[in-house]
C-alpha positions in Angstrom: -28.3 -3.4 -16.9 -31.0 -3.1 -19.5 -29.4 -3.7 -22.9 -32.3 -5.2 -24.8 -34.2 -2.0 -24.9 -31.5 -0.3 -27.0 -32.6 -2.5 -29.9 -35.7 -0.5 -30.3 -35.2 2.8 -28.5 -32.5 5.4 -29.1 -30.8 6.9 -26.1 -29.9 10.6 -25.7 -27.8 12.3 -23.0 -29.0 15.9 -22.5 -26.7 18.1 -20.3 -28.5 20.7 -18.3 -31.7 18.7 -19.2 -33.8 19.3 -16.1 -34.8 22.8 -16.8 -34.9 25.6 -19.3 -33.9 24.9 -22.9 -32.5 21.5 -21.9 -35.8 20.4 -20.5 -37.6 21.6 -23.6 -35.3 19.4 -25.6 -35.7 16.4 -23.3 -39.5 16.7 -23.4 -39.4 16.6 -27.2 -37.0 13.6 -27.4 -39.1 11.7 -24.8 -42.2 12.4 -26.9 -40.4 11.0 -29.9 -39.6 7.7 -28.2 -36.1 8.3 -26.9 -34.8 7.0 -23.5 -32.9 9.7 -21.7 -30.0 10.4 -19.4 -30.5 13.8 -17.9 -27.5 15.7 -16.5 -27.7 18.5 -14.1 -26.0 20.1 -11.1 -28.9 19.9 -8.6 -29.5 17.0 -6.3 -31.9 14.4 -7.8 -34.6 15.2 -5.2 -34.8 18.7 -6.6 -35.3 17.6 -10.3 -37.7 14.7 -9.5 -40.7 16.5 -10.9 -39.0 17.1 -14.2 -37.8 13.5 -14.4 -41.3 12.2 -13.6 -42.8 14.4 -16.4 -40.4 12.9 -18.9 -41.3 9.4 -17.7 -45.0 10.1 -18.2 -44.1 10.7 -21.9 -42.9 7.1 -22.1 -39.1 7.5 -21.6 -36.9 5.5 -19.4 -35.0 8.2 -17.6 -31.9 8.2 -15.5 -30.3 11.3 -13.8 -26.6 11.7 -14.1 -25.6 14.6 -11.9 -22.3 16.4 -12.3 -20.4 19.5 -13.4 -19.5 19.1 -17.1 -16.5 21.4 -16.4 -15.0 18.5 -14.3 -13.2 15.6 -16.0 -14.1 13.0 -13.5 -17.8 14.0 -13.6 -17.8 13.8 -17.4 -16.4 10.3 -17.3 -18.9 9.3 -14.6 -21.8 10.5 -16.7 -20.8 8.4 -19.7 -20.1 5.4 -17.5 -23.6 5.7 -16.0 -25.2 5.8 -19.4 -23.2 2.8 -20.5 -24.2 0.9 -17.3 -27.9 1.7 -17.6 -28.6 1.6 -21.3 -25.5 0.0 -22.9 -25.8 2.5 -25.7 -25.7 6.2 -26.5 -27.1 7.6 -29.8 -27.1 11.4 -29.3 -25.2 13.7 -27.0 -26.9 17.0 -26.6 -24.4 19.6 -25.2 -26.9 22.0 -23.7 -25.6 22.8 -20.2 -24.2 26.2 -19.8 -23.5 28.9 -17.3 -23.7 32.7 -17.5 -21.1 34.9 -15.9 -21.9 35.3 -12.2 -21.6 39.0 -12.7 -22.1 40.8 -16.0 -19.0 42.9 -16.2 -17.8 45.3 -18.9 -15.2 43.9 -21.3 -12.6 46.2 -19.8 -13.4 44.8 -16.3 -13.9 41.1 -17.0 -11.9 38.9 -14.6 -9.8 35.8 -15.3 -11.8 33.9 -12.8 -15.1 34.6 -14.6 -13.5 33.8 -18.0 -12.2 30.5 -16.7 -15.6 29.6 -15.1 -17.6 30.3 -18.2 -15.2 29.0 -20.8 -14.4 26.0 -18.6 -18.0 24.9 -18.5 -19.5 26.1 -21.8 -16.6 25.3 -24.1 -13.9 23.1 -22.4 -16.5 20.9 -20.7 -18.6 20.5 -23.9 -15.5 19.8 -26.0 -14.2 17.0 -23.8 -17.6 15.5 -23.2 -18.0 15.4 -27.0 -14.6 13.7 -27.2 -15.8 11.0 -24.8 -19.1 10.5 -26.5 -17.5 10.6 -30.0 -15.2 7.7 -29.2 -18.1 5.6 -28.0 -20.3 6.6 -31.0 -17.5 5.4 -33.3 -17.1 2.2 -31.4 -20.9 1.5 -31.8 -20.9 2.4 -35.5 -18.0 0.1 -36.2 -19.8 -2.7 -34.3 -23.1 -2.1 -36.2 -23.1 -0.3 -39.6 -26.8 0.5 -39.1 -26.1 2.5 -35.9 -27.6 6.0 -35.9 -26.4 8.9 -33.7 -24.3 12.0 -33.4 -23.8 15.2 -31.4 -25.9 18.3 -31.2 -24.4 21.5 -29.6 -26.8 24.1 -28.3 -24.9 27.3 -28.6 -26.4 30.8 -28.8 -26.7 33.8 -31.1 -23.9 35.1 -28.8 -21.6 33.0 -31.0 -21.7 35.9 -33.5 -23.8 38.7 -31.7 -21.6 40.8 -29.4 -22.6 41.5 -25.8 -19.7 43.6 -24.3 -20.9 42.9 -20.7 -20.4 39.2 -21.0 -17.6 38.7 -23.4 -16.5 35.4 -21.9 -19.9 33.9 -22.7 -19.7 35.1 -26.4 -16.2 33.6 -26.7 -17.3 30.3 -25.3 -20.2 30.0 -27.7 -18.1 31.1 -30.7 -15.6 28.3 -29.7 -18.4 25.8 -29.4 -19.4 26.7 -32.9 -15.9 25.8 -34.2 -16.1 22.6 -32.1 -19.2 21.7 -34.1 -17.3 21.9 -37.3 -14.3 20.1 -36.0 -16.3 17.1 -34.7 -18.5 17.1 -37.8 -15.4 16.8 -39.9 -13.7 14.2 -37.8 -16.8 12.0 -37.5 -17.7 12.4 -41.2 -16.1 9.1 -42.3 -18.4 7.3 -39.8 -21.5 9.1 -41.0 -22.1 10.5 -37.5 -23.5 14.0 -38.0 -22.8 16.9 -35.7 -25.0 20.0 -35.6 -25.3 23.3 -33.9 -28.5 24.8 -32.7 -28.4 28.5 -32.0 -31.2 29.9 -29.9 -32.0 33.6 -29.7 -33.7 35.4 -26.8 -35.3 32.5 -24.9 -37.6 32.5 -21.8 -35.6 30.6 -19.1 -34.2 31.0 -15.7 -31.1 32.5 -17.3 -33.0 35.4 -18.9 -35.4 36.0 -15.9 -33.3 38.9 -14.8 -33.5 40.7 -18.1 -37.2 40.1 -18.9 -38.2 43.8 -19.0 -35.2 44.8 -21.1 -36.1 42.1 -23.8 -39.8 42.6 -23.6 -39.3 46.1 -24.8 -36.6 45.2 -27.4 -38.9 42.5 -28.8 -41.8 45.0 -28.9 -39.6 47.4 -30.8 -38.7 44.9 -33.5 -35.6 43.1 -32.2 -36.9 39.8 -33.7 -38.7 39.4 -37.0 -41.0 37.0 -35.2 -42.2 39.3 -32.5 -42.1 37.1 -29.4 -39.7 35.4 -27.1 -38.3 32.0 -28.0 -39.5 29.2 -25.7 -37.6 26.0 -24.8 -40.0 24.0 -26.9 -38.9 26.0 -30.0 -35.4 24.7 -29.5 -36.7 21.3 -28.5 -38.5 20.9 -31.9 -35.3 21.7 -33.8 -33.2 19.3 -31.8 -35.9 16.6 -32.1 -35.9 17.0 -35.9 -32.1 16.7 -36.1 -32.0 13.6 -33.8 -34.8 12.0 -35.8 -32.5 12.1 -38.8 -34.4 14.6 -40.9 -31.1 16.4 -42.0 -28.7 13.5 -42.8 -26.8 15.6 -45.4 -26.3 18.7 -43.3 -23.6 17.8 -40.9 -21.6 20.7 -39.4 -24.4 23.2 -40.0 -26.0 25.8 -37.8 -29.8 25.8 -37.2 -30.9 29.2 -36.1 -33.8 29.3 -33.7 -33.8 33.1 -33.1 -37.1 34.4 -34.6 -35.0 36.1 -37.3 -33.1 38.3 -34.8 -29.8 37.9 -36.7 -31.2 38.8 -40.1 -29.3 42.0 -41.0 -31.9 44.7 -41.4 -32.0 48.5 -41.9 
């Protein structure tokens, strides 16, 4: 156990933090002086390079593998953070899955719905519950304690994709979860935020690169480029640093202006 470090360094748990948007977030937080618990589904040997890169930025890093859709795994993650750091300041709910198959709304299966919603919404909701109880406990023990929850959702919370309805519904639900937890934790001054990425270059979008290259070229986004994990990382870093203390429950759009209604 290494409890003395928590006096000076904040600790963040980033789900899905070993690649894609989550890794962009982890890199930003490491650079800002956070210690990190990185959650992912892959064996530790396969994420070693990512963990080492975060360590070169000065972070103490542990890997807490597990499926956030599984209750026992969620508890194990939180227990591991408690054992290693003795504290948790920020939970970043970033892990998410896409439907295994993009099916038309009229053909979507219950299995696919349960898989996507069970991970992206149910998993994030109950991990937030575990973290929130611990955050409250720490705040009550120390009035100067700083922390909160940051949910990484998607423009799909409000932008319809009829070939992955279950994903849109999960992200819309996560958006409400942000407001629920923000309201519940308000009395403890523990803010909860939502960051909503747009079209972002990651593993998840690799299969639709050509489609979005063309759409972006044709003006899909006001800022005419893809989003990158670092774009989301900078937004999360700013929130976790405490730059927006009076904005709990709010959505930060990181979508290059894609959702601006235009003619």
